[in-house]
C-alpha positions in Angstrom: -6.9 9.3 19.0 -5.1 6.1 18.3 -3.4 4.8 15.3 -3.8 1.6 13.1 -1.5 -0.5 11.1 -2.9 -1.7 7.9 -1.3 -4.3 5.6 -2.3 -3.3 1.9 -1.8 -5.5 -1.0 -0.9 -3.6 -4.1 -1.1 -5.5 -7.5 1.1 -4.0 -10.2 -0.3 -3.8 -13.7 2.2 -6.4 -15.1 5.2 -8.6 -14.1 7.5 -5.9 -16.0 6.9 -3.2 -13.7 9.9 -2.3 -11.6 8.9 -2.9 -7.9 11.6 -0.7 -6.5 10.3 2.2 -8.6 6.7 1.4 -7.7 7.7 1.3 -3.9 9.2 4.7 -4.2 6.0 6.0 -5.9 3.8 4.5 -3.2 6.0 6.1 -0.5 5.8 9.6 -2.4 2.0 9.4 -2.7 1.4 9.0 1.0 -1.2 11.6 2.4 -0.1 13.7 5.3 -0.2 11.8 8.5 0.4 8.4 7.1 3.6 6.5 7.2 4.9 3.3 5.8 6.4 0.8 8.2 8.0 -1.6 6.0 7.2 -3.5 2.8 6.8 -7.2 2.0 6.6 -8.8 -1.5 4.4 -11.7 -2.3 4.8 -14.0 -5.4 1.3 -14.2 -6.9 1.6 -16.2 -10.2 3.3 -16.1 -13.6 6.1 -13.9 -12.3 3.6 -11.2 -10.8 4.7 -10.0 -7.3 2.5 -8.0 -5.2 3.8 -5.2 -2.7 2.6 -5.4 0.8 3.3 -2.1 2.5 2.2 -1.7 6.2 0.8 1.6 6.7 0.3 3.4 10.1 -2.6 5.9 9.9 -4.7 7.8 12.6 -7.7 5.7 13.8 -10.3 8.2 12.6 -13.1 8.4 10.3 -12.2 7.0 6.8 -9.2 4.9 8.3 -7.2 3.6 5.3 -9.4 5.0 2.6 -7.2 8.1 1.8 -4.1 6.0 1.5 -6.1 3.4 -0.8 -7.0 6.4 -3.0 -3.6 7.7 -2.9 -2.1 4.3 -4.0 -4.7 3.9 -6.6 -3.7 7.0 -8.5 0.0 5.9 -8.8 1.0 4.9 -12.2 1.5 1.1 -12.6 -0.9 0.0 -10.0 -3.7 -2.4 -11.1 -5.5 -2.9 -7.8 -5.4 -2.3 -4.0 -6.9 -4.4 -1.2 -6.6 -4.1 2.6 -5.4 -7.5 3.9 -5.2 -6.9 7.6 -5.8 -4.0 10.0 -5.1 -3.9 13.7 -4.6 -1.0 16.4 -0.9 0.1 17.3 
């Protein structure tokens, strides 16, 4: 089974969220078998900055769904969307 890299856009609930702390929480929430291969930040609007982790997961049934669900349960996360997916 191969692996895929997915860039996931994580929107914080407000511009007041500490992005470094949110990044640590996202890393800690990763399900077994997934890993983060770097973060980017994207200025959205009015001081709001989105985190864009690139996540490596197995290319199996469900793909990034378990990671999306785990990220969605992190305190301070407003929404999650998969921006880009490609094979590694």
